[in-house]
N, C-alpha and C positions, 0 to 999 in steps of 0.2 A: 813160164817162161824155162830156156837155155841160154842161162849166160854164156857155156862156153862156144853157141853159133853165134851167139851177136858179135862177140870178138872175133871170132870168121867174117860175119858181116863185116866190121868197125874194116878190119884189113882188106878185106875184097872190095870194101868200094874204093880203101885208100890205092889199091893199087890201080884200078881201074880209072883212079882221078877223079872222081864222083865224090865233090868234099859233105854235099848235102848230105846226100845216103849215108855218109860217117859219123857228117855229127846228128843227125836221126838215130842212127843207130847206138852213138855215145849216150844221145840223150834216153834211151829206151835203157841201155845196162845203168845209168845212174840210180832215174827213176826204180829203176826194181832192187838196186843194193839199198839206195835211202829207205825203202818200202821195207825194208828187213830181208827182200830174198840172198840167196848164198852169190858168193863171188865165184866167177871164172876159176877154173884150176888152172894155175901156172906151168902145171908140170908138162901138157899137150907144148906146149910151145918153148920148154926149155929144152922137150926132146927136137924141136924143130934145130935149135942151133945148136946143138951135140952133132946131132948127125951130119950137120952141114955147115959148119961154122963161117964158112966164107961166103957162101951164096943167101945164107939169110942175112950175113951181117952185111950185104952188098943191097939184098932189098930191102932189110931195113933203112938204109942210108937216101935209098929210094924213095921210100914211103916220110921218111922224114924231112925230106928237100919240098915234098907236097904240100907239106904241113909251112914251112917257112914262107914268112909273105914276100914279094918281090920285093929287092934292091931296087932303089931308084938311082940311077944314073946321076943326080942333084947332090948325092950326100957325099 
């Protein structure tokens, strides 16, 4: 397994709003790491944020919004 490719799989699924695929990819990565596999390299994602920080932050904000539960009007 390539954990960097798995992180890309997670991010792509989130961008597409496919939360089920994102969860499955997250589970795959988690199982890989728990079995002693190496972790994804954070440097690739750091380069993304350094190259275009505003667009990276905007994309990250959008991805996080997908993960937030719907807010109820009853609150």
